[in-house]
C-alpha positions in Angstrom: -9.1 -16.9 -18.2 -10.8 -14.7 -16.0 -12.6 -15.6 -12.7 -14.4 -12.9 -10.7 -12.5 -10.2 -12.6 -9.0 -11.5 -12.1 -6.6 -12.6 -14.7 -4.4 -15.8 -14.2 -1.7 -13.6 -13.1 -3.6 -11.7 -10.9 -4.8 -15.1 -9.2 -1.3 -16.2 -8.8 -0.4 -12.9 -7.3 -3.2 -12.9 -5.0 -2.2 -16.5 -3.9 1.4 -15.5 -3.2 0.4 -12.5 -1.2 -2.0 -14.6 0.8 0.6 -17.2 1.4 3.0 -14.3 2.5 0.4 -12.7 4.9 -0.2 -16.3 6.5 3.6 -16.6 7.1 3.7 -13.2 8.9 0.7 -13.9 10.9 1.6 -13.7 14.6 4.8 -12.0 14.3 5.7 -8.7 15.7 5.9 -5.7 13.4 8.6 -6.1 11.1 9.8 -4.7 7.8 8.5 -7.5 5.8 4.8 -7.2 7.2 5.1 -3.2 6.3 6.5 -4.3 2.8 3.6 -6.6 2.2 0.8 -4.1 3.1 2.7 -1.2 1.1 3.2 -3.4 -2.1 -0.4 -4.9 -1.7 -1.7 -1.3 -1.5 0.3 -0.4 -4.8 -1.3 -3.6 -6.4 -4.5 -2.4 -5.5 -4.2 1.1 -7.0 -2.5 0.3 -10.1 -4.0 -3.1 -11.0 -7.2 -3.0 -9.5 -8.1 0.8 -9.7 -9.0 0.9 -6.0 -7.7 4.0 -4.4 -9.9 3.4 -1.1 -8.3 -0.1 -0.5 -4.9 1.1 -1.4 -5.1 3.9 1.1 -6.2 1.4 3.9 -3.3 -0.6 3.2 -0.7 2.1 2.6 -1.6 3.5 6.2 -1.3 -0.1 7.6 1.9 -0.3 5.9 3.2 3.1 7.4 1.9 2.3 10.7 3.9 -1.2 10.9 7.0 0.5 9.3 7.0 3.2 12.0 6.7 0.5 14.8 9.3 -1.5 13.1 11.6 1.4 12.6 11.8 1.3 9.1 12.0 4.8 7.6 12.4 3.9 4.0 9.2 1.8 3.9 7.5 4.4 6.0 8.3 6.9 3.1 7.3 4.3 0.6 4.1 4.1 2.1 3.6 7.6 2.1 4.2 7.7 -1.6 1.7 5.2 -2.3 -0.7 6.8 0.0 0.0 10.1 -2.0 -0.9 8.4 -5.4 -3.9 7.0 -3.7 -5.1 10.5 -2.5 -4.5 11.8 -6.1 -6.2 8.8 -8.0 -9.2 9.1 -5.4 -9.7 12.9 -6.2 -9.1 14.0 -2.5 -6.1 16.1 -3.6 -4.3 17.4 -6.8 -0.6 16.5 -7.2 0.4 19.9 -6.9 -1.4 20.4 -3.5 0.1 17.0 -2.2 3.4 17.9 -3.1 3.1 21.5 -1.5 1.9 20.2 1.8 4.7 17.7 2.0 7.0 20.5 1.6 5.3 22.4 4.2 5.5 19.3 6.6 1.6 18.9 6.5 -0.5 15.8 5.7 
């Protein structure tokens, strides 16, 4: 069954993500919210092939992780952001790695 381009598994995943987002609404920045943004960004990239939306979600996850003081999630968000930039054709993977080693974005 495909509805609006989503498989049954995709519909289920979107339902759980929407539920998690609803439960976290109104809470201060926390690691759980950062994880949700980064995870949804990764799913947008890998399953939907949407690097633009993945970039937006990863950036939001990075921002929330930084506010929550969660360095590991911030770095995970940066990884997703880097993958999305490469997938979007903004950077080659080699250039992205060199920039990270030099401390540039």
